[in-house]
N, C-alpha and C positions, 0 to 999 in steps of 0.2 A: 772260224773256229772257236767256240766258246771256251776259251782256255781257262778262264776263272773257275770254271765247274770242274775241269780234271787235271789241270796241270798247271805249274808255275807260268807266269806270264812270260818269262824269258826261257829260253833252252838251257839246259845246264850241261856246260861244256866239260867232258871228262877226258879229252886229250886233243892233241893238235887238229885232228882231222874229223873228230866224230861227235855227234850230240845225242843226248838222251832226252826223251819226253816222260816225263814221270806221271803216275796216278796219283793224285793226293786226295781225291774225295773218297769218302766211305760208302760202301755199298750199302743200300737199304735193306733191312732184315728181310723183308719179303721176297726181294730179287735175290738176297743170299740164299734163302730156303729152297726157291726154285731152282737156281742155278745158272740163271743168266741175267744180265744187266745192261739194258742199253744206256750207257753213260751220257751220250748226246750225239747230236749229228748236226752238219753243216750243208747247206744248200747253196748250189751254183758257185761254188768257190773257183777263183781264176788263177791259174799258176803264173809264174813269172816266166817270161820268154827264156828259153835255153838254160834254165835252171839246173837242168840235170847235168850239164857240162861243167858247172862251177860249184856245185853244192857238196859239202861233205856227207859222209854216210850218217845215218841217224837210228835210233832204236827206240821202240814203243815199249812201255810196261803194261800195254793193253793191246786187244786186237783192233785193227781198223780194217773196214771195208769201204772201199771207194768205188764209184761208178762214173767212168770218163763218157760223158755223152755228146762232147764236142772238142774237136782239136785232135793233137796227138802228142806223144812223149815217149819216154823210156823209163824202165824200171830195171834196178841193179840190186842183185844181192850176191856178194862174194865174186865169183867168177862169172856167173849169170847175168846176161842182160836181156830183156824183153823188150820189144817194141809194144807200145800200148797206143791203141787207136780207139776212136770213138765207137761205143757199144761194149768196150772192154771193161771188167771189174778188176780192182787190185785188193788182193786179200794180204794183209801183213800180220803175221803173228808175232807175240811179246818176245823180245829178246833178239830177233833177227835184225843184224846190220843191214840197211838197205838204203835206198832212195830212188823216189820217182819223181819226174818232173818235166818241164817242156824240154824240147831239144830241137837243134838246127833252126834256131830263129822262130819255133813255134811254141804256143801257148795252148792249155787245153782249159775245160769247165768241167767240174765234178759235183756229184753229191757224195758224202761221206758219213759214214756212222761208226762211233766207236763204243766197245763192248768188251765184256770180261764176264767169268763165271765159272763154275765146275763144267757145265755142259760143254763149251768150246775147248776147254782143258782136256775133258775126256775125249772128245774127237780127236784132238791133235795128238794125244798120247797114242792114239789108235790107228794113226796113219790117215785119218779122214779129213784133216785140214792141214794145210801148209801155206807158206807164203808163196803165191804164184798168181799168175795173171789168166783171167778166163773170160771168154767172150759170152756176154749175157743179153745182147742185143740193144736196141735204142730206147725201149721203155724205161723210164726212170724209176726202177723198182723200189729204191729206196726211199722215195719221197713219202709215201704212206707210213713207213716205219717212223720215220723222224717226226712227222706230224704227230703220230700217236705217243711218242716217247716225251713230247712237248706237252701234251694235253694233261690238264689237272683232274681228269676224271679218274676215279679211284681204281679202275679195271684198264686204264690206258697203257700203263707200264707193261702188263702181262700181255694185252693184244700185240704191243710192239714186240715183245720177247717171243711170242709165238711165230709172228710172220718172220722175224730173223732167223729164228731156229730151222724154219721150214726152208729159207733160202739157204742155210748152211747146209742142210741136208743134201739139197739140190746140188750144190757146190761139190760136196764129198762125192756124189756119184759120178760127177763130171770130170772130176779131178783125179781119177785113178791113175797110177803111174804108168806112163806110155813107154814102150819100148826104148825110145831114146832117153828117157829118165833113167831107166833101169841101167843102160850103158854109162851114162854119167856116174850113177852110183857106183857102179864096178870100177870106174876110174880112179874115184875118190877113195875107195876101200882097197886099192892095189897100195903095195908097199911104196914108199915115196922115190926109191930109186928105180923103180921099173918104168920102162919106155913102151908103151903100147905101139905096135905098128897100125897102120891104117888097115892092112890085110887082117890082123887078128881081131880088130874091132868090126869089120865087116862080117867076119865069120861068127863072130859072137852074136852079132844082130841078126845074122841070117841072110844078108842083102849083099849086092855088089859094092866095090869100094866107089864106085861112082855116086850111086844112090846114099851111100853112107856120108859122102862129102856134102850133098844136096841137104840132107836131113840136119847135119851139124850145122850148116851155114845158116838154114831157116830157123833151127831152134836156138842156136847159140850166138850168133852172128859171127862165127869164125869156122875155119877149117879144123878137122880133128888135130893135126900137129900143132897149130896155132893154139888151139884151145888145151891140150895137154901140156905145152910149155908154159902157157898163161897160169895154168893152175900150180904147177911145179914152182914157177919164180914168186908167186904169191906166198906160196908155203914157206919158200925158203926165206922171204923178207921177214915173216914172223920167226923163223928159226934163228934168223941172226940176231935178232932183239930179244929173244928169249933165253938163249944159251950163249956160252962163250966159245964155242968151237969156231975153229979158223974159217976162212973164206975157203980154202981149199978142201976142208973136211966138210964144209956144208955143200960144196959143188958136189962132192963125191955122195953125200947123204941123199940128193936128188938125182943121182945118176948121170952127172957131168964128170967126165974123165978129164977133161981139160978146164982148169980153173980159168984160165984167161978167156975162153968161150963163153963160161957160165958168166963172168963179169961183163962181157960185152953185150950178152942178151938181157942181164939184170939191168944194165943201164939205159939199154934201149927201151925197156918196159918203164923203169922208173924215174929215169933221167938223171939219176946219181949212180955211182959204183957201190958196189956191196959195203965198202969200208965207210963210205959216206952215210950211207943209209943207217949203218949201224951208229954212227956219232950223232946223226940227226935226232935220232929216237933214243938216245942214250939215257934218257930221264925215266923210261919205262924199265920195270924190274927185270934185271937179268940174272939167272941161276948160274950156279958155278959148275954144274954137271950137264953133260948131253945125255938126252933119254936114251934108253936101252931098247932094242927092237928084237 
């Protein structure tokens, strides 16, 4: 990756577990007027083996589109984990904490392009682009865009931008929210103390409980109950370091009537108790009041 073109040579650490990649170059006036700038691209990058398992989340100040043409890996964003295989493309939007890399002893090769501008911002605001994984096939479709972006020809940047815009429109058509995505959104929007039952989720989806379990496992890597609790506990972790509520009150806020059961499940996921987690991240800002709902 040509970091000198778009970002500092070193990642900027903003916490103990996360990193941010900053956009430091200035958009050319012609690209600004048009609304889409192909910042740069990289060809045939090779990931580190199992980097997914040992690397912190990161955030970009620009859009990134990569196409894995060899190997396999995983992509995570919040509670979501995708398996990424040869032929898959990974689109990451600015500001989304995420990481993707090799896993289970595997590495992969990819072509990647970084971009920004009013056009992708508009598409994102209107739900046409989102951080996701899509299958686009074995043909290395980013290569001609990268070659154009590197050409000194006066109209090369425009040819690259037009090709990228067409690819993003194709992505938007294929990235419509699926039924399971709508179900995950419903879970995210429910009150924090509410526990969905498998039967309720299956009824909302209009399928059997067995099929629901299969869809969840394929789409999230977890069964419905495990996914729901994983979401709650990650929200509870943020709650603990953002507010001064007691562990008992935090447990109740997320629907756990038994503080000790909450603490056991929390430690099972994070490796430390809620009290230890709060102390570990005590350097983060903690407000004095709990939010009202």
